[in-house]
The first five atom37 places (N, CA, C, CB, O) and aatype in JSON, in Angstrom:
{
  "aatype": [12, 13, 12, 3, 19, 19, 19, 13, 0, 7, 9, 0, 16, 19, 10, 10, 12, 9, 7, 13, 13, 19, 7, 19, 0, 9, 13, 9, 19, 11, 3, 5, 11, 1, 8, 3, 11, 11, 0, 11, 19, 6, 19, 7, 1, 15, 5, 9, 7, 10, 15],
  "atom_mask": [
    [1, 1, 1, 1, 1],
    [1, 1, 1, 1, 1],
    [1, 1, 1, 1, 1],
    [1, 1, 1, 1, 1],
    [1, 1, 1, 1, 1],
    [1, 1, 1, 1, 1],
    [1, 1, 1, 1, 1],
    [1, 1, 1, 1, 1],
    [1, 1, 1, 1, 1],
    [1, 1, 1, 0, 1],
    [1, 1, 1, 1, 1],
    [1, 1, 1, 1, 1],
    [1, 1, 1, 1, 1],
    [1, 1, 1, 1, 1],
    [1, 1, 1, 1, 1],
    [1, 1, 1, 1, 1],
    [1, 1, 1, 1, 1],
    [1, 1, 1, 1, 1],
    [1, 1, 1, 0, 1],
    [1, 1, 1, 1, 1],
    [1, 1, 1, 1, 1],
    [1, 1, 1, 1, 1],
    [1, 1, 1, 0, 1],
    [1, 1, 1, 1, 1],
    [1, 1, 1, 1, 1],
    [1, 1, 1, 1, 1],
    [1, 1, 1, 1, 1],
    [1, 1, 1, 1, 1],
    [1, 1, 1, 1, 1],
    [1, 1, 1, 1, 1],
    [1, 1, 1, 1, 1],
    [1, 1, 1, 1, 1],
    [1, 1, 1, 1, 1],
    [1, 1, 1, 1, 1],
    [1, 1, 1, 1, 1],
    [1, 1, 1, 1, 1],
    [1, 1, 1, 1, 1],
    [1, 1, 1, 1, 1],
    [1, 1, 1, 1, 1],
    [1, 1, 1, 1, 1],
    [1, 1, 1, 1, 1],
    [1, 1, 1, 1, 1],
    [1, 1, 1, 1, 1],
    [1, 1, 1, 0, 1],
    [1, 1, 1, 1, 1],
    [1, 1, 1, 1, 1],
    [1, 1, 1, 1, 1],
    [1, 1, 1, 1, 1],
    [1, 1, 1, 0, 1],
    [1, 1, 1, 1, 1],
    [1, 1, 1, 1, 1]
  ],
  "atom_positions": [
    [[5.98, -66.98, 15.43], [5.53, -68.01, 16.08], [6.15, -67.7, 17.55], [5.95, -69.38, 15.37], [7.31, -67.36, 17.74]],
    [[5.14, -67.88, 18.54], [5.51, -67.89, 19.74], [6.51, -68.93, 20.39], [4.44, -67.88, 20.28], [6.04, -70.06, 20.21]],
    [[7.38, -68.97, 20.88], [8.51, -69.72, 21.18], [7.9, -70.18, 22.74], [10.07, -68.76, 21.07], [8.06, -69.46, 23.73]],
    [[7.23, -71.38, 22.77], [6.82, -71.64, 23.96], [7.57, -72.88, 24.43], [5.39, -71.75, 23.98], [8.38, -73.43, 23.68]],
    [[7.3, -73.36, 25.72], [8.35, -74.29, 26.2], [8.0, -75.79, 25.45], [8.31, -74.36, 27.97], [8.78, -76.71, 25.25]],
    [[6.61, -75.7, 25.14], [6.18, -76.9, 24.37], [6.73, -77.05, 22.89], [4.66, -76.89, 24.3], [6.86, -78.12, 22.29]],
    [[7.02, -75.87, 22.42], [7.69, -75.78, 21.09], [9.09, -76.31, 21.12], [7.72, -74.34, 20.6], [9.49, -77.26, 20.45]],
    [[9.75, -75.66, 21.88], [11.17, -76.23, 22.03], [11.2, -77.98, 22.36], [11.91, -75.34, 23.38], [11.99, -78.74, 21.8]],
    [[10.29, -78.38, 23.26], [10.08, -79.99, 23.47], [9.7, -80.43, 22.22], [8.93, -80.46, 24.58], [10.17, -81.5, 21.82]],
    [[9.02, -79.87, 21.59], [8.82, -80.45, 20.18], [9.74, -80.33, 19.4], [0.0, 0.0, 0.0], [9.77, -81.31, 18.66]],
    [[10.68, -79.47, 19.15], [11.83, -79.52, 18.19], [12.9, -80.52, 19.01], [12.49, -77.86, 17.83], [13.58, -81.3, 18.34]],
    [[13.01, -80.49, 20.27], [14.16, -81.34, 20.95], [13.85, -82.91, 20.75], [14.27, -80.99, 22.64], [14.77, -83.72, 20.74]],
    [[12.43, -83.32, 20.6], [11.89, -84.68, 20.43], [12.32, -85.07, 18.75], [10.05, -84.67, 20.78], [12.85, -86.09, 18.31]],
    [[11.93, -83.98, 18.14], [12.4, -84.27, 16.57], [13.57, -84.49, 16.28], [12.18, -83.32, 15.69], [13.86, -85.26, 15.36]],
    [[14.71, -83.69, 17.18], [16.23, -83.89, 16.86], [16.5, -85.26, 17.27], [17.26, -82.85, 17.63], [17.08, -86.06, 16.52]],
    [[16.06, -85.58, 18.53], [16.52, -86.63, 19.15], [16.07, -87.98, 18.19], [15.94, -86.58, 20.64], [16.82, -88.9, 17.87]],
    [[14.78, -87.84, 17.87], [14.5, -89.14, 16.81], [15.28, -89.0, 15.53], [12.87, -89.26, 16.34], [15.72, -90.01, 14.99]],
    [[15.46, -87.87, 15.04], [16.52, -87.86, 13.81], [18.07, -88.53, 14.09], [16.76, -86.19, 13.37], [18.7, -89.14, 13.22]],
    [[18.52, -88.33, 15.35], [19.87, -88.62, 15.75], [19.73, -90.09, 16.12], [0.0, 0.0, 0.0], [20.63, -90.82, 15.73]],
    [[18.79, -90.6, 16.78], [18.45, -91.91, 16.89], [18.43, -92.95, 15.55], [17.18, -91.82, 17.49], [19.14, -93.96, 15.53]],
    [[17.68, -92.64, 14.61], [17.74, -93.25, 13.31], [18.85, -92.94, 12.54], [16.68, -92.95, 12.58], [19.08, -93.61, 11.53]],
    [[19.64, -91.92, 12.9], [21.0, -92.04, 12.14], [22.01, -92.57, 12.61], [21.49, -90.99, 11.81], [23.06, -92.62, 11.97]],
    [[21.88, -93.13, 13.95], [22.77, -93.79, 14.52], [22.42, -95.38, 14.25], [0.0, 0.0, 0.0], [23.3, -96.21, 14.01]],
    [[21.29, -95.61, 14.3], [20.77, -97.15, 13.79], [21.38, -97.34, 12.34], [18.9, -97.3, 13.67], [21.85, -98.43, 12.03]],
    [[21.38, -96.49, 11.63], [21.65, -96.2, 10.33], [23.2, -96.8, 10.12], [21.45, -94.57, 10.07], [23.63, -97.8, 9.55]],
    [[23.79, -95.79, 10.81], [25.45, -96.03, 11.06], [25.87, -97.15, 11.42], [26.06, -95.28, 12.03], [26.88, -97.66, 10.93]],
    [[24.97, -97.81, 12.56], [25.22, -99.36, 13.25], [25.01, -100.21, 12.0], [24.01, -99.89, 14.63], [25.94, -100.92, 11.61]],
    [[23.88, -100.18, 11.36], [23.78, -101.22, 10.25], [24.73, -101.3, 9.1], [22.56, -101.08, 9.66], [25.04, -102.37, 8.58]],
    [[25.22, -100.02, 8.68], [25.82, -99.93, 7.57], [27.32, -100.57, 7.9], [25.74, -98.44, 7.06], [27.99, -101.25, 7.12]],
    [[27.71, -100.15, 9.3], [29.17, -100.93, 9.72], [29.14, -102.21, 9.89], [29.78, -100.53, 10.95], [30.04, -102.96, 9.49]],
    [[27.96, -102.63, 10.59], [27.64, -104.16, 10.9], [27.46, -104.98, 9.56], [26.21, -104.3, 11.81], [27.77, -106.17, 9.57]],
    [[26.95, -104.38, 8.35], [26.77, -105.14, 6.91], [28.39, -105.19, 6.61], [25.72, -104.15, 5.54], [28.93, -106.28, 6.41]],
    [[28.91, -104.33, 6.58], [30.4, -104.14, 6.18], [31.27, -105.26, 6.93], [30.97, -102.57, 6.63], [32.12, -105.93, 6.34]],
    [[30.99, -105.41, 8.22], [31.52, -106.3, 8.6], [31.42, -107.94, 8.61], [31.51, -105.9, 9.36], [32.31, -108.74, 8.87]],
    [[29.96, -108.19, 8.21], [29.53, -109.41, 7.82], [29.74, -109.68, 6.3], [28.14, -109.53, 8.21], [29.78, -110.84, 5.89]],
    [[29.89, -108.56, 5.42], [30.51, -109.0, 4.06], [31.76, -109.32, 3.98], [30.42, -108.14, 3.13], [32.24, -110.11, 3.17]],
    [[32.42, -108.6, 4.94], [34.01, -109.02, 4.91], [33.82, -110.63, 5.51], [35.18, -107.84, 6.1], [34.04, -111.52, 4.68]],
    [[33.53, -110.95, 6.56], [33.61, -112.22, 6.83], [33.27, -113.23, 5.92], [33.0, -112.38, 7.78], [33.95, -114.24, 5.72]],
    [[31.9, -112.88, 5.21], [31.52, -113.76, 4.1], [32.39, -114.27, 3.01], [30.62, -113.18, 3.49], [32.28, -115.32, 2.39]],
    [[33.35, -113.24, 2.89], [34.24, -113.27, 1.62], [35.09, -114.1, 2.0], [34.91, -112.01, 1.1], [35.4, -114.9, 1.11]],
    [[35.72, -114.29, 3.2], [36.52, -115.01, 4.0], [35.9, -116.4, 3.72], [36.55, -114.52, 5.51], [36.28, -117.06, 2.75]],
    [[35.23, -116.7, 4.32], [34.4, -118.12, 4.27], [33.76, -118.41, 3.09], [33.29, -118.21, 5.28], [32.91, -119.27, 3.32]],
    [[33.76, -118.12, 1.95], [33.46, -118.33, 0.72], [34.89, -118.88, -0.15], [32.8, -116.97, 0.22], [35.0, -119.77, -1.0]],
    [[35.85, -118.0, 0.42], [37.28, -118.12, -0.22], [37.82, -119.33, 0.55], [0.0, 0.0, 0.0], [38.66, -120.02, -0.02]],
    [[37.38, -119.69, 1.93], [38.18, -120.89, 2.18], [37.29, -122.07, 1.7], [38.62, -121.02, 3.75], [37.93, -123.08, 1.37]],
    [[35.92, -122.13, 1.6], [35.56, -123.09, 1.32], [35.84, -123.76, -0.23], [34.46, -122.9, 1.7], [35.91, -124.97, -0.44]],
    [[35.97, -122.77, -1.19], [36.52, -122.86, -2.58], [38.08, -123.73, -2.55], [36.71, -121.17, -3.17], [38.43, -124.55, -3.4]],
    [[38.69, -123.4, -1.6], [39.7, -124.04, -1.74], [39.86, -125.41, -1.18], [40.52, -123.33, -1.37], [40.81, -126.12, -1.52]],
    [[38.93, -125.8, -0.3], [38.49, -127.02, 0.3], [38.95, -127.24, 1.78], [0.0, 0.0, 0.0], [39.22, -128.31, 2.33]],
    [[38.99, -125.92, 2.32], [39.19, -126.05, 3.74], [38.34, -125.99, 4.79], [39.91, -125.33, 4.04], [38.67, -125.82, 5.97]],
    [[37.27, -126.11, 4.38], [35.7, -125.51, 5.26], [35.58, -127.19, 6.03], [33.75, -124.91, 3.78], [34.66, -127.45, 6.8]]
  ]
}
């Protein structure tokens, strides 16, 4: 295949899109873990009657 500027631009675009979606996935996983931890604390407090 002839490696033209357009081919390099297409490869770069695909790599940037993959990087973006991986970053979004990492953010979602970290945010979900943080919210799960907070929800467990809130559930625990409401069971004791401190809510």
